[in-house]
N, C-alpha and C positions, 0 to 999 in steps of 0.2 A: 667364848672360843679363844684359845691361846694362840698367839702369833707364832708362826714357824721361825725357828732359829736358823739363821744362815751361818756358815763358817766365817771366822773372823776376816779372812781375805775377801769375802764377798759382801761385807757390810758397808763398804764405801759407796757413797752416792755419786751420781754423775757430776756433782758440783764440789767434790772434794778437790780443791785447787792444787794441793800438793801432789796428789795422785795424777791429776790431769797433766801437770807439768812434767812429772817423772815419765809418764807414758809418752808424752810428746817428745821428750829428749831422746828416748830410746828409738822411737819411730823415725825421728829426724836423722839419727845416725845411720840407720839402715838405708834410708832413701838416699842420703848423701853418698854413701859408699856405693850404692847401686849405680849412681850417675858416673862416678869415677870409673867403675868397672866397665860401664857402657862405652865411655869415651876411649878407654884403652882397647877394649875388644873390637870396636868398630874401626879404630885406627889400624889394628893388626889385620883386620879383614881387608882393609884397603891395600895394605902392603902385600897381602897374599894375592890379591887381584893383580897387582903390578908385577908379580913374579918373584917376590922375595920369599925365601923358604922359611916359613914359620909353621910349627906343628898345628894342625887344625884342632887338635885336642885343646891347646892353649886358648886359641881364639874362641872355640865353642864354649868352654867352661867359663871363661871370663864373661861371655854374654849370657849364657843360660844360668849358671850358678851365681855368678857375680851380679849381673843386672837383674834377671827375672826373680830369682829366689830372694835376694836382698830387698828388692822393691816390694814384692808380695809380703814379705815379713813385716816391713815397716808399715805398709798400708793396713795390713790385717791387724796388727797390734793396735793401731790408732783407731780404726773404724769399726771393727767387728764387735768388740765388747759393748760399746753403747748401742749398737744396732740390734744385736741379738741377745745379749745378756742384760741389757737395760741398765748397765752401770759402767763407769769408766775405770775399770780395775782389771788387772790381769791376775791370774793365779799367782804368778811370781815374777816380779821385776828382776830379781836376781837371775832367774833362768833366762829371761830375755837378754839380759846383759851378757851372760855366759854364752848364749847362742851367738850373739854378735861377735865376740872375740874368737870363739871356736870356728865360726863360719869364715871369718876373714883370714885367720891363721891357717885353717885347713885349705882354703882356696889358693892362697898365695903359696903355701907349701906344695900342694899338688901340682900347680901350674909350673912352679920353679923346678920341682923334681922331674917332671916330665920333660921340660925344655932342656934340662941338663942330662937327660938319660938316666936319672936316678930313681925312677918310679918303683923299682923293686927293692929299694934300700929301706932302711929304717926311716929315713926322712919321708919318703913317699908313703909308706904304710901309716906312719903317725899322722901325716897330713890328711890322708884319706879317712882315717878313723875320726879325726877332728871334724871334718866336713860332714860325714854321715851322722855323727853325734849331734851336730848342730841342727840338722833336719829333724831328727827324732825329738830333740828338745822343743823345737817349734811345734811339732805335732802334739806333744804332751801338754805344753803350756797353753796353747790355744784351745785344744780339746777340753782340758779340765776347766778352763775359763768359761767356755760356752756351755758345756754339759753341766757343770756344777751349779751355775746360776739359773739354768733352765729346767732342772729336774722336777720342779713343782708344776710346770706347764703341761697340761694334758696334750698328748700327741694323737693325731688321728684324722 
């Protein structure tokens, strides 16, 4: 019986140290930025509580998109492939890195545009597209990673 051929991106083992290190660095960057956004978002929430006028949109997006989504992305990229795909490899490290920069740029752009009243301008629209694209890249990258490596497993 001939062995099933996996795509080139899925042939890395759990012990491919270069891939483990690369995934670790990407995941670490997501988690680090999530903590920075949490610190800023919670601080703004404290100021809102004290009566300082800060748009709730800014506070909420820094906490939800900045902290929660960034943290989930970092943890998911690090933990889910070896748990469910049985290998420490992502479909695309380039997409994960692109997601990181789009998500950060989009969040900072959206929050800045909203705080300055420029949400309906080109800056706000481009930032929103960047933020949404980052989420879709995450869904695609993690979905293909998990589905592509598990298509041989019978479900039922």
